[in-house]
C-alpha positions as CSV (number, residue, x, y, z in Angstrom):
1,M,85.5,80.4,123.0
2,S,87.0,82.4,120.3
3,A,88.4,80.6,117.3
4,V,91.3,83.1,117.1
5,G,94.4,82.2,118.9
6,L,96.6,84.6,121.0
7,P,99.5,86.2,119.2
8,G,102.5,83.9,119.1
9,L,100.5,80.9,120.3
10,G,99.1,79.7,117.0
11,P,95.4,78.7,116.4
12,A,92.9,78.4,119.2
13,P,92.0,74.8,120.3
14,A,88.7,74.8,118.3
15,R,90.6,75.9,115.2
16,R,93.3,73.4,115.8
17,A,90.7,70.6,116.0
18,A,89.1,71.8,112.8
19,L,92.5,71.9,111.0
20,R,93.3,68.4,112.2
21,H,90.0,67.1,110.9
22,R,90.6,68.8,107.5
23,I,94.1,67.3,107.2
24,R,92.6,63.8,108.0
25,L,90.1,64.2,105.2
26,L,92.7,65.5,102.7
27,V,95.0,62.6,103.6
28,A,92.1,60.1,103.1
29,A,91.4,61.6,99.6
30,T,95.1,61.5,98.7
31,I,95.4,57.9,99.8
32,A,92.3,56.9,97.8
33,Y,93.5,58.6,94.6
34,N,97.0,57.3,94.9
35,V,95.9,53.7,95.3
36,I,94.1,53.9,92.0
37,E,97.0,55.9,90.4
38,A,99.5,53.3,91.5
39,A,97.5,50.3,90.2
40,V,96.9,51.9,86.8
41,A,100.5,53.2,86.4
42,I,102.3,50.0,87.5
43,T,100.0,47.8,85.4
44,A,100.3,50.1,82.3
45,G,104.1,50.4,82.9
46,A,104.6,46.7,83.0
47,I,102.6,46.2,79.8
48,A,104.5,49.0,78.0
49,S,107.9,48.3,79.6
50,S,107.9,51.9,80.8
51,A,110.4,52.7,83.6
52,A,108.9,56.1,83.9
53,L,105.3,54.8,84.4
54,I,106.4,52.2,86.9
55,G,108.4,54.8,88.7
56,F,105.4,57.1,88.8
57,G,103.3,54.2,90.1
58,L,105.8,53.5,92.8
59,D,105.8,57.2,93.7
60,S,102.1,56.8,94.2
61,V,102.8,53.9,96.6
62,V,105.2,56.1,98.5
63,E,102.6,58.8,98.7
64,V,100.2,56.3,100.2
65,A,102.8,55.4,102.8
66,S,103.5,59.1,103.5
67,A,99.8,60.0,103.8
68,A,99.3,57.0,106.1
69,A,102.1,58.2,108.3
70,V,100.4,61.6,108.6
71,A,97.0,60.0,109.2
72,W,98.7,58.0,112.0
73,Q,100.2,61.1,113.4
74,F,96.9,63.0,113.5
75,S,95.0,60.1,115.0
76,T,95.8,61.6,118.4
77,P,95.4,65.2,119.7
78,A,99.0,65.1,120.8
79,H,100.2,64.9,117.2
80,E,103.4,66.8,117.8
81,K,104.9,63.9,119.6
82,R,104.7,61.8,116.4
83,E,106.1,64.4,114.1
84,K,109.6,63.1,113.9
85,A,108.6,59.5,113.3
86,A,106.2,60.5,110.5
87,L,108.9,62.6,108.8
88,R,111.3,59.6,108.9
89,V,108.7,57.4,107.2
90,I,108.2,60.0,104.5
91,A,112.0,60.5,103.9
92,I,112.8,56.8,103.8
93,S,110.0,56.2,101.4
94,F,111.4,58.8,99.0
95,F,114.9,57.3,99.2
96,A,113.6,53.8,98.5
97,L,111.7,55.1,95.5
98,A,114.7,57.0,94.1
99,A,116.9,53.9,94.4
100,Y,114.6,51.6,92.6
101,V,113.6,54.0,89.8
102,A,117.2,55.0,89.1
103,F,118.2,51.3,88.9
104,D,115.3,50.5,86.5
105,A,116.0,53.6,84.4
106,V,119.7,52.8,83.9
107,R,118.7,49.2,82.9
108,A,116.4,50.7,80.3
109,L,119.0,53.0,79.0
110,L,121.4,50.1,78.6
111,G,118.9,48.3,76.5
112,A,117.2,46.0,78.9
113,A,113.8,47.0,77.6
114,E,112.4,49.5,75.2
115,A,109.3,51.5,76.3
116,E,106.2,51.3,74.1
117,H,103.3,53.7,73.6
118,S,100.8,53.8,76.5
119,T,97.4,55.5,76.2
120,P,96.4,54.7,79.8
121,G,99.7,56.3,81.0
122,L,99.1,59.5,79.0
123,V,95.6,59.8,80.4
124,L,96.7,59.1,83.9
125,A,99.5,61.7,83.7
126,A,97.1,64.4,82.4
127,L,94.5,63.6,85.2
128,S,97.2,63.9,87.9
129,L,98.2,67.3,86.6
130,V,94.7,68.5,87.4
131,I,94.0,66.7,90.7
132,M,97.2,66.8,92.6
133,P,97.8,70.6,92.8
134,F,94.4,71.0,94.5
135,L,95.1,68.4,97.1
136,S,98.6,69.7,97.8
137,Y,97.5,73.3,98.2
138,A,94.7,72.5,100.6
139,Q,96.9,70.3,102.8
140,R,99.8,72.7,102.7
141,R,97.7,75.6,103.8
142,A,96.1,73.6,106.7
143,G,99.5,72.2,107.7
144,R,101.2,75.6,107.8
145,E,98.4,77.2,109.9
146,L,98.6,74.3,112.3
147,G,102.4,74.4,112.3
148,S,102.8,70.7,111.3
149,V,106.0,69.9,109.5
150,S,104.9,66.4,108.6
151,A,101.6,67.7,107.1
152,V,103.5,70.2,105.0
153,A,106.0,67.5,104.0
154,D,103.2,65.3,102.9
155,S,101.7,68.1,100.9
156,E,105.1,68.7,99.2
157,Q,105.1,65.0,98.3
158,T,101.7,65.5,96.7
159,L,103.0,68.5,94.8
160,L,105.9,66.5,93.7
161,C,103.4,64.2,92.0
162,T,102.2,67.1,90.0
163,Y,105.7,67.8,88.7
164,L,106.3,64.2,88.0
165,S,103.0,64.0,86.1
166,G,104.4,66.7,83.8
167,V,107.7,64.9,83.4
168,L,105.9,61.6,82.8
169,L,103.5,63.2,80.3
170,V,106.4,64.7,78.3
171,G,108.4,61.5,78.3
172,L,105.4,59.3,77.2
173,A,104.4,61.9,74.6
174,L,107.9,62.1,73.0
175,N,108.0,58.3,72.9
176,S,104.5,58.0,71.4
177,L,104.9,60.8,68.8
178,F,108.5,60.4,67.7
179,G,109.5,56.9,68.9
180,W,112.1,58.3,71.3
181,S,112.2,55.4,73.7
182,W,115.2,57.0,75.5
183,A,112.8,59.8,76.7
184,D,111.1,57.3,79.0
185,P,114.1,56.3,81.2
186,I,115.3,59.9,81.2
187,A,112.0,61.0,82.6
188,A,112.4,58.2,85.2
189,L,115.8,59.5,86.2
190,V,114.3,63.0,86.8
191,I,111.7,61.4,89.0
192,A,114.5,59.7,91.0
193,A,116.5,62.9,91.4
194,V,113.5,64.9,92.6
195,A,112.6,62.1,95.1
196,V,116.1,62.3,96.6
197,K,115.8,66.0,97.1
198,E,112.4,65.7,98.7
199,G,113.6,62.9,100.9
200,R,116.5,64.9,102.2
201,E,114.3,67.8,103.0
202,A,111.8,65.6,104.8
203,W,114.6,64.0,106.8
204,R,115.8,67.4,108.0
205,G,112.3,68.7,108.5
206,D,113.0,71.6,106.1
207,T,109.5,71.7,104.7
208,C,107.7,73.9,107.2
209,C,108.1,77.6,108.0
210,A,109.6,79.0,111.1
211,D,107.5,82.1,111.7
212,A,103.8,82.5,112.3
213,D,103.2,85.0,109.5
214,R,104.5,82.5,106.9
215,L,102.6,79.7,108.5
216,N,99.3,81.5,107.9
217,R,99.9,82.3,104.2
């Protein structure tokens, strides 16, 4: 059987099976990395009283939940039937993350705790800037070719981790270099705002493309 699908019908069955397998592997890698990332970030954040680090760690927990939802969806060949439920899990996870991080950041700005320097946090943010773009790109490409909104949504969440890594790195660096403790909760508020945006898009299913040409980019 040819691995090329008919025009307008998407990938052939053999190709679809290969794409589903690839997505499962990428999801497993994402879960493994984010479990480690969450443990390091939350622990380092608690030690340094860093709202941004804790928020970043919680984002990693959300990514694990999101990736697990996609893994559950693709555990059956009829994955399309589980699409909506997987998207709802991803969206709700984003909203929960945003609410907690915003609350903690506001507390920090009001003087509840002053963030300290965190070497583990700086190293973690730098590593995520390197690792997350690769995982996101690979899953997004496979999800678009397969036409899976949830797989693309999960890849966008992984890409969000890249952006948040940059925000976290800047906030931690400003605090470490200049003693600007306010930079940490500001970075946390940026994380919360982006999480709300991504949650809304996942809820509406706006993360995937409508036409076949875009899906195959």
